[in-house]
Backbone as CSV, one residue per row, in Angstrom:
resi,resn,N_x,N_y,N_z,CA_x,CA_y,CA_z,C_x,C_y,C_z
1,MET,107.494,80.478,79.611,106.564,80.684,78.472,107.382,80.721,77.199
2,ALA,107.135,79.861,76.280,107.879,79.765,75.069,107.317,80.729,74.019
3,ILE,108.133,81.649,73.548,107.711,82.591,72.508,108.657,82.442,71.312
4,ALA,108.038,82.361,70.109,108.799,82.094,68.863,109.834,83.210,68.627
5,GLU,111.039,82.813,68.174,112.081,83.795,67.870,111.639,84.753,66.801
6,SER,110.794,84.323,65.900,110.404,85.182,64.719,109.652,86.415,65.159
7,SER,109.131,86.357,66.436,108.349,87.551,66.894,109.232,88.687,67.377
8,ARG,110.547,88.445,67.480,111.451,89.482,68.006,111.995,90.355,66.858
9,ILE,111.325,91.417,66.606,111.751,92.317,65.485,111.957,93.706,66.065
10,GLY,113.212,94.195,66.078,113.508,95.499,66.719,113.452,96.647,65.799
11,ARG,114.278,97.690,66.157,114.335,98.901,65.333,114.559,98.656,63.888
12,GLY,113.938,99.463,63.024,114.007,99.259,61.646,113.024,98.300,61.111
13,GLY,112.266,97.671,61.992,111.226,96.738,61.621,109.859,97.175,62.077
14,GLU,109.067,96.191,62.603,107.731,96.521,62.924,107.628,97.268,64.269
15,LEU,108.695,97.430,65.036,108.630,98.180,66.259,109.288,99.547,66.146
16,ASP,109.470,100.082,64.952,110.253,101.345,64.808,109.543,102.520,65.291
17,THR,108.234,102.479,65.644,107.547,103.670,66.142,107.229,103.471,67.673
18,MET,107.889,102.495,68.232,107.663,102.161,69.682,108.915,102.569,70.448
19,LYS,108.687,103.105,71.698,109.868,103.327,72.569,109.570,102.785,73.921
20,LEU,110.555,102.136,74.530,110.463,101.443,75.787,111.336,102.163,76.826
21,PHE,110.716,102.533,77.943,111.463,103.153,79.040,111.267,102.345,80.310
22,ALA,112.201,102.494,81.243,112.115,101.768,82.523,112.490,102.772,83.623
23,GLY,111.650,102.751,84.697,111.990,103.538,85.856,112.978,102.788,86.755
24,ASN,113.165,103.382,87.929,114.128,102.774,88.889,113.581,101.568,89.653
25,ALA,112.283,101.352,89.588,111.638,100.271,90.379,112.273,98.918,90.055
26,HIS,112.455,98.640,88.731,113.019,97.336,88.264,113.654,97.541,86.890
27,TYR,114.728,98.288,86.922,115.415,98.590,85.613,115.913,97.339,84.947
28,GLU,116.395,96.378,85.782,116.941,95.162,85.150,115.858,94.448,84.343
29,LEU,114.625,94.425,84.887,113.539,93.804,84.112,113.306,94.534,82.811
30,GLY,113.355,95.868,82.837,113.238,96.691,81.591,114.276,96.289,80.580
31,LYS,115.500,96.041,81.064,116.574,95.669,80.119,116.284,94.314,79.512
32,ARG,115.822,93.371,80.342,115.523,92.017,79.810,114.368,92.081,78.797
33,VAL,113.388,92.891,79.056,112.293,93.026,78.068,112.816,93.672,76.787
34,ALA,113.639,94.697,76.891,114.252,95.299,75.738,115.030,94.304,74.921
35,ASP,115.837,93.494,75.614,116.594,92.476,74.897,115.689,91.458,74.145
36,TYR,114.636,91.080,74.819,113.634,90.195,74.148,113.107,90.807,72.857
37,LEU,112.769,92.111,72.949,112.130,92.780,71.789,113.162,93.237,70.720
38,GLY,114.453,93.229,71.144,115.481,93.665,70.232,115.505,95.140,70.057
39,VAL,115.151,95.898,71.123,115.149,97.400,71.074,116.066,97.911,72.157
40,GLU,116.321,99.194,72.107,117.098,99.861,73.163,116.177,100.517,74.179
41,ILE,116.539,100.494,75.403,115.788,101.270,76.438,116.007,102.744,76.218
42,GLY,114.908,103.515,76.246,115.027,104.945,76.039,115.824,105.638,77.147
43,ALA,116.395,106.762,76.782,117.199,107.514,77.688,116.353,108.341,78.642
44,LEU,116.431,108.092,79.907,115.667,108.741,80.942,116.541,108.891,82.202
45,THR,116.534,110.060,82.786,117.294,110.313,84.055,116.320,110.552,85.165
46,SER,116.501,109.836,86.231,115.630,110.033,87.444,116.590,110.148,88.657
47,THR,116.696,111.361,89.190,117.533,111.534,90.348,116.683,112.228,91.434
48,ARG,117.404,112.790,92.452,116.645,113.408,93.591,117.159,114.809,93.833
49,PHE,116.205,115.690,94.159,116.605,116.987,94.649,117.151,116.760,96.081
50,SER,117.742,117.836,96.657,118.344,117.693,98.008,117.331,117.339,99.091
51,ASP,116.071,117.729,98.862,115.042,117.397,99.861,114.360,116.053,99.665
52,GLY,114.840,115.286,98.683,114.265,113.952,98.419,113.252,113.898,97.307
53,GLU,112.829,115.059,96.726,111.861,115.038,95.639,112.527,114.422,94.439
54,ILE,111.672,113.735,93.635,112.163,113.063,92.415,112.312,114.138,91.293
55,ARG,113.538,114.109,90.704,113.817,114.961,89.499,113.917,114.060,88.352
56,LEU,113.061,114.264,87.316,113.079,113.334,86.163,113.262,114.129,84.889
57,MET,113.984,113.572,83.939,114.131,114.173,82.642,114.155,113.076,81.594
58,VAL,113.353,113.204,80.569,113.358,112.290,79.445,114.388,112.887,78.454
59,GLU,115.402,112.070,78.133,116.558,112.594,77.421,116.492,112.476,75.855
60,GLU,115.343,112.035,75.405,115.193,111.905,73.954,113.717,112.244,73.540
61,SER,113.541,112.514,72.299,112.166,112.865,71.866,111.198,111.689,71.927
62,ALA,109.993,111.933,72.361,109.008,110.931,72.345,107.781,111.380,71.510
63,ARG,107.906,112.468,70.826,106.779,113.018,70.093,106.248,112.069,69.049
64,GLY,104.929,111.732,69.162,104.329,110.836,68.192,104.613,109.367,68.410
65,ASP,105.364,109.015,69.386,105.778,107.652,69.602,104.747,106.890,70.489
66,ASP,104.770,105.551,70.305,104.002,104.660,71.142,104.886,104.282,72.344
67,VAL,104.718,104.867,73.500,105.609,104.758,74.624,105.109,103.707,75.605
68,PHE,106.054,102.814,76.043,105.821,101.824,77.070,106.686,102.101,78.234
69,ILE,106.106,102.173,79.412,106.867,102.471,80.656,106.792,101.208,81.534
70,ILE,107.963,100.629,81.782,108.021,99.462,82.706,108.289,99.961,84.134
71,GLN,107.352,99.757,85.071,107.511,100.266,86.389,106.499,99.543,87.370
72,PRO,106.969,98.463,88.001,106.123,97.873,89.025,106.116,98.809,90.234
73,THR,104.961,98.961,90.845,104.863,99.805,92.041,105.159,98.959,93.310
74,CYS,106.462,98.535,93.383,106.870,97.616,94.427,107.623,98.479,95.471
75,GLN,108.231,97.819,96.463,109.013,98.449,97.531,110.175,99.272,96.917
76,PRO,110.361,100.522,97.445,109.477,101.274,98.314,108.271,101.840,97.502
77,VAL,107.084,101.435,97.913,105.916,101.567,97.075,105.639,103.090,96.795
78,ASN,105.698,103.902,97.857,105.395,105.324,97.651,106.304,105.960,96.635
79,ASP,107.619,105.616,96.672,108.602,106.168,95.790,108.345,105.665,94.342
80,THR,108.164,104.404,94.178,108.019,103.898,92.795,106.727,104.373,92.191
81,LEU,105.646,104.502,92.992,104.401,105.053,92.506,104.526,106.505,92.044
82,MET,105.192,107.260,92.912,105.370,108.681,92.599,106.264,108.866,91.377
83,GLU,107.287,108.031,91.237,108.140,108.117,90.036,107.324,107.780,88.749
84,LEU,106.458,106.818,88.888,105.599,106.447,87.733,104.742,107.662,87.336
85,LEU,104.106,108.322,88.298,103.264,109.364,88.012,103.996,110.561,87.344
86,ILE,105.243,110.767,87.822,106.046,111.857,87.211,106.461,111.463,85.777
87,MET,106.784,110.216,85.554,107.122,109.771,84.220,105.931,109.944,83.272
88,LEU,104.761,109.611,83.720,103.565,109.745,82.892,103.364,111.211,82.543
89,ASP,103.535,112.083,83.495,103.314,113.523,83.209,104.422,113.998,82.207
90,ALA,105.575,113.495,82.316,106.648,113.924,81.402,106.324,113.497,79.980
91,PHE,105.888,112.267,79.827,105.627,111.785,78.426,104.371,112.386,77.886
92,ARG,103.389,112.667,78.741,102.172,113.366,78.264,102.550,114.756,77.723
93,ARG,103.408,115.494,78.462,103.816,116.822,78.009,104.793,116.756,76.836
94,ALA,105.398,115.522,76.588,106.289,115.357,75.472,105.580,114.953,74.195
95,SER,104.242,114.917,74.246,103.419,114.650,73.087,103.558,113.251,72.547
96,ALA,103.731,112.249,73.415,103.694,110.845,72.994,102.289,110.554,72.498
97,SER,102.209,109.719,71.449,100.902,109.426,70.835,100.095,108.499,71.722
98,ARG,100.719,107.621,72.456,100.084,106.715,73.392,101.089,106.288,74.466
99,ILE,100.602,106.238,75.654,101.461,105.870,76.804,100.872,104.670,77.515
100,THR,101.589,103.521,77.500,101.150,102.335,78.091,102.021,102.037,79.342
101,VAL,101.400,101.836,80.496,102.104,101.548,81.735,102.169,100.056,81.834
102,VAL,103.380,99.476,81.883,103.556,98.062,82.108,103.925,97.917,83.579
103,CYS,102.978,97.563,84.359,103.093,97.497,85.796,102.914,96.091,86.264
104,PRO,104.004,95.267,86.192,103.862,93.851,86.538,103.257,93.590,87.920
105,TYR,103.701,94.415,88.874,103.161,94.292,90.208,102.417,95.572,90.569
106,TYR,101.139,95.498,90.799,100.305,96.665,91.064,100.128,96.798,92.585
107,GLY,100.833,97.831,93.168,100.835,98.064,94.556,99.518,98.656,95.053
108,TYR,99.324,98.654,96.325,98.092,99.182,96.957,96.818,98.436,96.547
109,ALA,97.032,97.198,96.095,95.887,96.440,95.559,95.098,95.704,96.641
110,ARG,95.623,95.470,97.810,95.003,94.692,98.825,93.762,95.334,99.415
111,GLN,93.651,96.613,99.364,92.425,97.262,99.752,91.664,97.621,98.490
112,ASP,90.967,96.569,98.043,90.229,96.682,96.755,88.737,96.847,96.979
113,LYS,88.309,96.803,98.197,86.907,97.007,98.549,86.756,97.479,99.996
114,LYS,85.707,98.122,100.280,85.437,98.642,101.635,84.755,97.531,102.462
115,ILE,85.513,97.091,103.467,84.936,96.009,104.356,84.462,96.553,105.663
116,LYS,85.186,97.485,106.251,84.857,98.112,107.508,84.497,99.611,107.326
117,PRO,83.848,100.254,108.239,83.569,101.709,108.114,84.842,102.488,107.997
118,ARG,84.773,103.559,107.218,85.880,104.531,107.063,87.115,103.948,106.525
119,GLU,87.081,102.884,105.759,88.222,102.353,105.059,88.325,102.924,103.706
120,PRO,89.561,103.174,103.179,89.739,103.642,101.805,89.753,102.476,100.832
121,VAL,89.555,102.757,99.567,89.740,101.752,98.528,90.968,102.164,97.724
122,THR,92.095,101.804,98.204,93.372,102.307,97.632,93.580,101.777,96.257
123,ALA,93.130,100.611,95.875,93.321,100.132,94.533,92.659,101.009,93.535
124,ARG,91.513,101.574,93.874,90.786,102.508,92.995,91.512,103.874,92.994
125,LEU,91.971,104.265,94.110,92.659,105.597,94.237,93.904,105.600,93.331
126,VAL,94.695,104.539,93.359,95.883,104.492,92.554,95.537,104.403,91.068
127,ALA,94.469,103.738,90.720,94.011,103.684,89.352,93.649,105.045,88.855
128,ASP,92.948,105.860,89.671,92.656,107.187,89.319,93.872,108.073,89.131
129,LEU,94.837,107.913,89.997,96.069,108.680,89.906,96.869,108.380,88.588
130,ILE,96.913,107.106,88.279,97.704,106.709,87.082,96.953,107.195,85.820
131,GLU,95.628,107.080,85.817,94.833,107.494,84.640,94.951,109.028,84.484
132,ARG,94.776,109.746,85.574,94.769,111.208,85.528,96.151,111.746,85.126
133,ALA,97.241,111.021,85.442,98.604,111.468,85.114,98.871,111.312,83.676
134,GLY,98.116,110.510,82.934,98.274,110.489,81.499,98.343,109.144,80.821
135,ALA,98.187,108.011,81.592,98.257,106.729,81.002,97.050,106.462,80.093
136,HIS,97.337,105.883,78.894,96.303,105.490,77.939,95.920,103.979,78.085
137,ARG,96.821,103.190,78.653,96.601,101.758,78.744,97.420,101.195,79.891
138,MET,96.950,100.073,80.501,97.700,99.475,81.621,97.932,97.977,81.192
139,VAL,99.098,97.474,81.650,99.420,96.119,81.517,99.894,95.604,82.923
140,CYS,99.159,94.635,83.485,99.509,94.095,84.814,99.585,92.634,84.790
141,VAL,100.306,92.064,85.740,100.432,90.609,85.873,99.794,90.173,87.194
142,ASP,98.837,89.238,87.078,98.192,88.696,88.245,97.824,89.710,89.335
143,LEU,96.852,90.528,88.996,96.298,91.504,89.942,95.769,90.766,91.174
144,HIS,95.860,91.424,92.307,95.421,90.777,93.579,93.981,90.401,93.511
145,ALA,93.207,91.171,92.765,91.795,90.927,92.531,91.440,91.378,91.139
146,GLU,90.768,90.471,90.399,90.532,90.760,88.964,89.611,91.954,88.780
147,GLN,88.799,92.291,89.773,87.875,93.389,89.614,88.583,94.755,89.582
148,ILE,89.895,94.769,89.917,90.658,96.003,89.853,90.667,96.545,88.386
149,GLN,90.613,95.611,87.442,90.563,96.102,86.033,89.412,97.069,85.796
150,GLY,88.316,96.905,86.523,87.164,97.789,86.379,87.297,99.106,87.007
151,PHE,88.396,99.295,87.767,88.600,100.606,88.436,89.206,101.629,87.410
152,PHE,89.640,101.134,86.277,90.201,101.963,85.229,89.164,102.261,84.146
153,ASP,89.224,103.495,83.626,88.425,103.799,82.445,89.205,103.723,81.142
154,ILE,90.406,103.154,81.295,91.291,102.916,80.106,91.415,101.406,79.974
155,PRO,91.849,100.913,78.749,91.977,99.444,78.580,93.058,98.911,79.576
156,VAL,92.777,97.706,80.086,93.729,96.999,80.978,93.967,95.618,80.377
157,ASP,95.234,95.290,80.155,95.626,93.929,79.676,96.112,93.223,80.963
158,HIS,95.328,92.235,81.383,95.661,91.449,82.612,96.357,90.155,82.170
159,LEU,97.646,90.050,82.465,98.490,88.905,82.080,98.497,87.898,83.223
160,TYR,98.594,86.609,82.921,98.636,85.535,83.890,100.013,84.906,83.892
161,ALA,100.555,84.677,85.157,101.822,84.045,85.308,101.657,82.522,85.366
162,GLY,100.443,82.041,85.535,100.183,80.609,85.721,100.767,79.731,84.730
163,PRO,100.630,80.103,83.361,101.269,79.255,82.369,102.770,79.120,82.520
164,ILE,103.490,80.163,82.923,104.896,80.093,83.085,105.281,79.118,84.248
165,LEU,104.510,79.250,85.372,104.702,78.293,86.507,104.374,76.861,86.077
166,GLY,103.190,76.728,85.404,102.739,75.450,84.979,103.662,74.741,84.009
167,ASN,104.203,75.518,83.029,105.110,74.899,82.062,106.416,74.439,82.715
168,CYS,106.886,75.206,83.688,108.072,74.817,84.441,107.848,73.436,85.148
169,LEU,106.624,73.303,85.771,106.280,72.103,86.480,106.120,70.892,85.493
170,LEU,105.538,71.199,84.328,105.341,70.171,83.324,106.707,69.702,82.799
171,GLU,107.665,70.587,82.599,109.009,70.221,82.182,109.681,69.369,83.158
172,GLU,109.328,69.509,84.433,109.910,68.687,85.563,109.188,67.415,85.756
173,GLY,108.161,67.099,84.933,107.434,65.826,85.012,106.231,65.790,85.916
174,TYR,105.807,66.965,86.449,104.631,66.930,87.375,103.332,66.589,86.706
175,GLY,103.277,66.816,85.418,102.073,66.452,84.710,101.815,64.962,84.535
176,GLU,102.855,64.210,84.727,102.738,62.735,84.546,102.637,61.997,85.904
177,ALA,102.688,62.809,86.979,102.587,62.152,88.281,101.136,62.036,88.758
178,ASP,100.860,61.010,89.518,99.498,60.801,89.977,99.308,61.107,91.488
179,ASP,100.319,61.724,92.074,100.237,62.041,93.494,100.317,63.548,93.745
180,ILE,99.991,64.340,92.671,100.053,65.812,92.802,98.628,66.357,93.092
181,VAL,98.551,67.343,93.957,97.382,68.087,94.202,97.734,69.576,94.272
182,VAL,96.960,70.380,93.541,97.155,71.817,93.521,96.243,72.428,94.605
183,VAL,96.849,73.291,95.417,96.169,73.840,96.585,95.979,75.375,96.445
184,SER,94.757,75.821,96.713,94.508,77.282,96.771,94.607,77.636,98.268
185,PRO,95.429,78.691,98.624,95.548,79.020,100.018,94.341,79.757,100.620
186,ASP,93.356,80.075,99.733,92.112,80.699,100.199,91.049,80.479,99.166
187,VAL,89.819,80.833,99.511,88.708,80.652,98.563,88.827,81.577,97.401
188,ALA,89.361,82.772,97.548,89.453,83.698,96.415,90.402,83.216,95.343
189,GLY,91.302,82.336,95.636,92.258,81.930,94.631,91.892,80.627,93.906
190,VAL,90.658,80.131,94.089,90.252,78.856,93.550,90.418,78.767,92.076
191,SER,90.027,79.828,91.342,90.082,79.823,89.878,91.521,79.671,89.421
192,ARG,92.495,80.342,90.053,93.895,80.226,89.700,94.406,78.778,89.946
193,ALA,93.998,78.191,91.083,94.398,76.842,91.416,93.783,75.832,90.402
194,ARG,92.534,76.087,90.069,91.853,75.166,89.120,92.504,75.175,87.753
195,SER,92.961,76.394,87.296,93.625,76.460,86.024,94.903,75.723,85.995
196,LEU,95.735,75.892,87.114,96.993,75.134,87.152,96.724,73.625,87.258
197,ALA,95.692,73.244,88.021,95.327,71.859,88.174,94.979,71.228,86.838
198,GLU,94.302,71.971,85.942,93.933,71.467,84.641,95.159,71.322,83.802
199,MET,96.185,72.221,83.926,97.424,72.080,83.190,98.149,70.782,83.561
200,LEU,98.121,70.554,84.915,98.871,69.364,85.424,98.071,68.120,85.498
201,ARG,96.746,68.221,85.101,95.819,67.137,85.218,95.798,66.558,86.589
202,ALA,95.631,67.430,87.554,95.647,67.049,88.957,94.365,67.611,89.680
203,PRO,94.050,67.000,90.833,92.905,67.549,91.611,93.300,68.780,92.382
204,ILE,92.332,69.471,92.989,92.649,70.649,93.762,92.145,70.487,95.204
205,ALA,92.747,71.232,96.064,92.236,71.347,97.475,92.215,72.810,97.790
206,ILE,91.489,73.157,98.857,91.292,74.580,99.205,91.521,74.687,100.706
207,ILE,92.281,75.721,101.115,92.458,76.051,102.513,91.515,77.166,102.873
208,ALA,90.613,76.925,103.743,89.696,77.966,104.242,90.386,78.579,105.454
209,LYS,90.463,79.931,105.357,91.219,80.692,106.415,90.432,81.971,106.744
210,ARG,90.872,82.625,107.795,90.319,83.916,108.120,91.507,84.771,108.552
211,ARG,91.317,86.080,108.399,92.342,87.034,108.771,91.822,87.904,109.949
212,PRO,92.239,87.646,111.170,91.835,88.502,112.229,92.351,89.904,112.135
213,GLU,93.485,90.056,111.475,94.089,91.360,111.249,95.030,91.235,110.076
214,PRO,95.481,92.339,109.434,96.404,92.274,108.311,97.648,91.467,108.640
215,ASN,98.083,90.605,107.679,99.267,89.743,107.805,99.198,88.738,108.892
216,LYS,97.945,88.471,109.403,97.711,87.416,110.358,96.727,86.447,109.812
217,VAL,96.943,85.111,109.914,96.093,84.134,109.320,95.790,83.056,110.296
218,ASP,94.522,82.613,110.352,94.053,81.461,111.098,93.503,80.433,110.055
219,ILE,94.052,79.215,110.112,93.557,78.154,109.225,92.296,77.576,109.853
220,VAL,91.217,77.507,109.104,89.939,77.034,109.605,89.747,75.572,109.190
221,GLU,89.920,75.263,107.906,89.670,73.912,107.373,90.380,73.748,106.055
222,ILE,90.647,72.526,105.700,91.189,72.117,104.407,90.158,71.239,103.663
223,ILE,89.752,71.755,102.519,88.743,71.039,101.709,89.455,70.271,100.634
224,GLY,89.338,68.955,100.584,89.962,68.162,99.611,90.945,67.103,100.234
225,ASP,91.303,66.110,99.484,92.149,65.005,99.951,93.643,65.330,99.652
226,VAL,94.453,65.496,100.625,95.873,65.756,100.454,96.778,64.640,101.028
227,SER,96.150,63.657,101.677,96.931,62.603,102.315,97.774,61.799,101.323
228,GLY,99.091,61.699,101.618,99.983,60.982,100.758,100.325,61.646,99.426
229,ARG,99.996,62.915,99.318,100.171,63.607,98.053,101.251,64.720,98.182
230,ARG,101.805,65.076,97.084,102.690,66.270,96.941,101.851,67.451,96.597
231,CYS,101.921,68.514,97.362,101.051,69.689,97.203,101.829,70.811,96.583
232,ILE,101.114,71.466,95.614,101.675,72.758,95.007,100.663,73.834,95.342
233,MET,101.080,74.692,96.221,100.195,75.789,96.667,100.495,77.058,95.788
234,ILE,99.486,77.582,95.137,99.624,78.713,94.202,98.917,79.883,94.708
235,ASP,99.559,81.108,94.577,98.962,82.335,95.011,99.553,83.462,94.148
236,ASP,98.999,84.645,94.286,99.443,85.773,93.490,100.719,86.426,94.076
237,MET,100.889,86.388,95.373,102.019,87.055,95.942,102.459,86.347,97.239
238,CYS,103.712,86.534,97.572,104.278,86.072,98.861,104.840,87.268,99.550
239,ASP,104.150,87.736,100.572,104.576,88.936,101.289,105.349,88.578,102.492
240,THR,104.768,88.327,103.673,105.492,87.930,104.857,105.739,86.393,104.863
241,GLY,105.038,85.683,104.041,105.192,84.252,104.035,104.317,83.527,105.000
242,GLY,103.565,84.251,105.863,102.774,83.579,106.878,101.686,82.724,106.377
243,THR,100.999,83.154,105.374,99.919,82.350,104.765,100.466,81.020,104.234
244,MET,101.574,81.088,103.499,102.111,79.878,102.884,102.677,78.914,103.974
245,ILE,103.372,79.438,104.963,104.010,78.626,106.006,102.898,77.892,106.739
246,MET,101.922,78.672,107.271,100.816,78.042,108.050,100.043,77.083,107.198
247,GLY,99.818,77.349,105.919,99.096,76.442,105.087,99.878,75.140,104.845
248,ALA,101.216,75.274,104.637,102.059,74.112,104.468,102.026,73.247,105.693
249,GLU,102.129,73.873,106.848,102.119,73.070,108.093,100.779,72.287,108.293
250,ALA,99.652,72.974,107.905,98.353,72.325,108.056,98.234,71.199,107.041
251,LEU,98.786,71.363,105.834,98.716,70.312,104.843,99.521,69.079,105.286
252,LEU,100.664,69.298,105.798,101.473,68.183,106.315,100.833,67.463,107.477
253,LYS,100.108,68.184,108.292,99.369,67.570,109.397,98.227,66.717,108.865
254,ARG,97.719,67.074,107.664,96.688,66.253,107.073,97.232,65.107,106.235
255,GLY,98.494,64.895,106.275,99.079,63.731,105.561,99.820,64.002,104.334
256,ALA,99.939,65.236,103.851,100.725,65.565,102.694,102.217,65.199,102.925
257,VAL,102.838,64.757,101.833,104.269,64.361,101.965,105.255,65.439,101.588
258,ASP,104.735,66.439,100.844,105.662,67.512,100.400,104.806,68.717,100.034
259,VAL,105.268,69.937,100.265,104.545,71.167,99.932,105.500,72.119,99.206
260,GLN,105.197,72.438,98.007,105.880,73.540,97.275,104.966,74.704,97.088
261,VAL,105.549,75.888,96.898,104.782,77.114,96.698,105.122,77.708,95.356
262,ALA,104.061,78.128,94.655,104.240,78.823,93.354,103.531,80.166,93.490
263,CYS,104.269,81.260,93.494,103.780,82.567,93.591,104.215,83.467,92.398
264,THR,103.425,84.443,92.055,103.851,85.369,91.032,104.831,86.414,91.547
265,HIS,104.415,87.127,92.604,105.166,88.303,93.037,105.887,87.954,94.345
266,ALA,107.221,88.059,94.313,108.059,87.817,95.551,108.234,89.091,96.308
267,VAL,107.244,89.536,97.003,107.333,90.743,97.794,108.330,90.557,98.952
268,LEU,108.228,89.462,99.691,109.189,89.040,100.742,109.540,90.170,101.643
269,SER,108.516,90.632,102.388,108.738,91.716,103.363,109.413,91.223,104.624
270,GLY,110.152,92.090,105.270,110.756,91.785,106.554,111.693,90.577,106.444
271,ASN,111.473,89.646,107.391,112.375,88.421,107.420,111.650,87.258,106.736
272,ALA,110.804,87.554,105.724,110.069,86.480,105.020,111.000,85.393,104.413
273,SER,112.137,85.869,103.842,113.013,84.960,103.197,113.562,83.893,104.195
274,GLN,113.972,84.366,105.337,114.480,83.394,106.367,113.438,82.549,106.885
275,ARG,112.236,83.066,107.050,111.087,82.240,107.550,110.776,81.116,106.578
276,LEU,110.731,81.470,105.279,110.441,80.460,104.243,111.541,79.402,104.174
277,GLN,112.780,79.885,104.257,113.882,78.902,104.213,113.874,77.943,105.409
278,ASP,113.464,78.415,106.556,113.410,77.622,107.777,112.106,76.787,107.855
279,SER,111.136,77.011,106.962,109.824,76.414,107.023,109.846,74.957,106.411
280,VAL,108.682,74.326,106.581,108.524,72.947,106.022,108.357,72.933,104.482
281,ILE,108.219,74.139,103.908,108.081,74.249,102.453,109.396,73.743,101.776
282,SER,109.262,72.941,100.719,110.458,72.455,100.079,110.961,73.353,99.002
283,ARG,110.145,74.132,98.343,110.615,75.054,97.235,109.641,76.148,97.115
284,VAL,110.118,77.397,96.788,109.305,78.551,96.543,109.603,79.057,95.127
285,MET,108.634,78.855,94.177,108.793,79.298,92.814,108.133,80.657,92.654
286,VAL,108.821,81.642,92.067,108.311,82.989,91.809,108.735,83.481,90.529
287,LEU,108.155,84.598,90.076,108.603,85.319,88.891,109.410,86.507,89.290
288,ASP,110.086,87.121,88.348,110.899,88.327,88.663,110.098,89.602,88.341
289,THR,108.824,89.632,88.659,107.996,90.811,88.415,108.438,91.945,89.278
290,VAL,109.007,91.618,90.439,109.580,92.691,91.337,111.063,92.328,91.561
291,PRO,111.901,93.331,91.832,113.313,92.991,92.054,113.526,92.199,93.330
292,ILE,114.384,91.219,93.248,114.710,90.413,94.420,116.158,90.578,94.725
293,PRO,116.496,91.483,95.663,117.915,91.791,95.955,118.586,90.540,96.551
294,SER,119.895,90.482,96.473,120.618,89.292,96.951,120.352,88.959,98.400
295,VAL,120.103,89.967,99.212,119.831,89.692,100.639,118.497,88.978,100.862
296,LYS,117.624,88.954,99.836,116.333,88.275,99.997,116.309,86.945,99.255
297,THR,117.353,86.570,98.600,117.398,85.249,98.015,117.764,84.251,99.064
298,PHE,117.349,83.013,98.812,117.600,81.868,99.744,117.562,80.596,98.953
299,PRO,118.185,79.536,99.458,118.329,78.293,98.618,117.077,77.704,98.107
300,LYS,115.954,77.822,98.828,114.711,77.271,98.331,114.003,78.105,97.217
301,LEU,114.502,79.272,97.007,113.883,80.202,96.049,114.288,79.818,94.609
302,HIS,113.215,79.721,93.737,113.474,79.403,92.352,112.765,80.504,91.498
303,VAL,113.553,81.309,90.816,113.030,82.511,90.132,112.895,82.246,88.628
304,LEU,111.732,82.482,88.088,111.430,82.310,86.671,111.339,83.674,85.968
305,GLU,111.648,83.748,84.706,111.644,85.035,83.979,110.260,85.437,83.511
306,SER,109.971,86.719,83.633,108.718,87.247,83.159,108.878,88.095,81.903
307,ALA,110.165,88.404,81.503,110.439,89.199,80.321,109.807,88.747,79.055
308,PRO,109.875,87.423,78.710,109.226,86.909,77.466,107.754,87.254,77.472
309,LEU,107.004,87.060,78.587,105.629,87.328,78.621,105.364,88.794,78.467
310,LEU,106.031,89.682,79.196,105.870,91.085,79.105,106.247,91.602,77.669
311,GLY,107.383,91.097,77.164,107.809,91.532,75.861,106.856,91.198,74.746
312,GLU,106.296,89.973,74.814,105.368,89.578,73.804,104.052,90.358,73.925
313,ALA,103.634,90.614,75.147,102.443,91.437,75.360,102.617,92.864,74.769
314,ILE,103.799,93.424,75.007,104.133,94.771,74.482,104.094,94.780,72.960
315,ARG,104.718,93.752,72.371,104.765,93.686,70.913,103.340,93.577,70.331
316,ARG,102.529,92.784,70.931,101.120,92.576,70.426,100.352,93.835,70.627
317,ILE,100.473,94.513,71.716,99.763,95.764,71.921,100.144,96.806,70.866
318,HIS,101.452,96.933,70.682,101.940,97.929,69.703,101.439,97.677,68.306
319,LEU,101.279,96.375,67.956,100.855,95.975,66.599,99.376,95.750,66.504
320,ASN,98.653,96.062,67.612,97.176,95.841,67.684,96.817,94.404,67.364
321,GLU,97.584,93.453,67.966,97.278,92.026,67.911,96.659,91.576,69.229
322,SER,96.056,90.418,69.134,95.394,89.914,70.376,96.379,89.520,71.440
323,VAL,96.111,89.965,72.660,96.905,89.586,73.829,96.278,88.338,74.496
324,SER,95.021,88.232,74.449,94.327,87.139,75.183,94.677,85.756,74.630
325,THR,95.081,85.675,73.367,95.417,84.403,72.781,96.700,83.791,73.356
326,LEU,97.472,84.629,74.116,98.622,84.094,74.827,98.170,83.113,75.869
327,PHE,96.912,83.168,76.298,96.417,82.391,77.416,95.310,81.453,76.995
328,ARG,95.387,80.976,75.804,94.352,80.129,75.190,94.118,78.927,76.109
329,ASN,95.158,78.376,76.655,95.037,77.148,77.463,94.977,77.415,78.973
330,TRP,94.775,78.670,79.318,94.713,79.047,80.776,93.339,79.717,80.996
331,ARG,92.442,79.039,81.751,91.139,79.509,81.951,91.010,80.392,83.132
């Protein structure tokens, strides 16, 4: 995502009443966002008591400041979520004027509705916890389901990674090719696939699937013509890799000549990295919304930066400017 240099104005300028902090979930991303904005990351110490409880201390005044906390609730999810809640309580008690949670990856989002008896709605539960702990605003990237925004009674800025993925593909010449098809791995992701297809001026295809149990996928049908085409399968996250691998195999059986994957969040649980590397998928494009340790990297993985998107959203929120105009060409 290309952002003009003129928008980067740090301390002593238009961002002088803003403070940026980052938890342990993805401190490196926090530093990259701070570099983009031209500000320093606020001083915060997060350690552990002997029994494992989180001990947190904000090392500088936040009174009257517009505070932004960068903390994706990624692996280990329970720890990163609890650290976020403790940070919120600390800044609320420190009299910050406004606290915005920048949560690129929103954990516990996959249970966003009650399907079977006695199931929880964890996406709503986490929203309640964050709001009750003191957040005034949320910033998320590619929520697992858009209706999660409605679980909050505070403003939510929902950012889209599609333009970053799409611009990368356009720079590589995919917008000029006539053999590209964008594939949604399920019916729920059709709007995301359609938006990318419009960027690339390509048709779309849909994989109809069912889940007999969590992290298990059965391919039922492929809707659309993929024969002789290069496929770009887009989704919000890559967890175990099973959906993408089975989808790619089904596409190749239908005559596709190549399958690439474009995902926002590289969760990569278990041995997902090895499975994807050994699969028929030729490339896996992701953003750095969650940390990707060296043991999870693999030759087919291509990581794109999310800091410019997050940094520009933070700048606009602080200055009360429009965030939605960042996605004028993304429907």
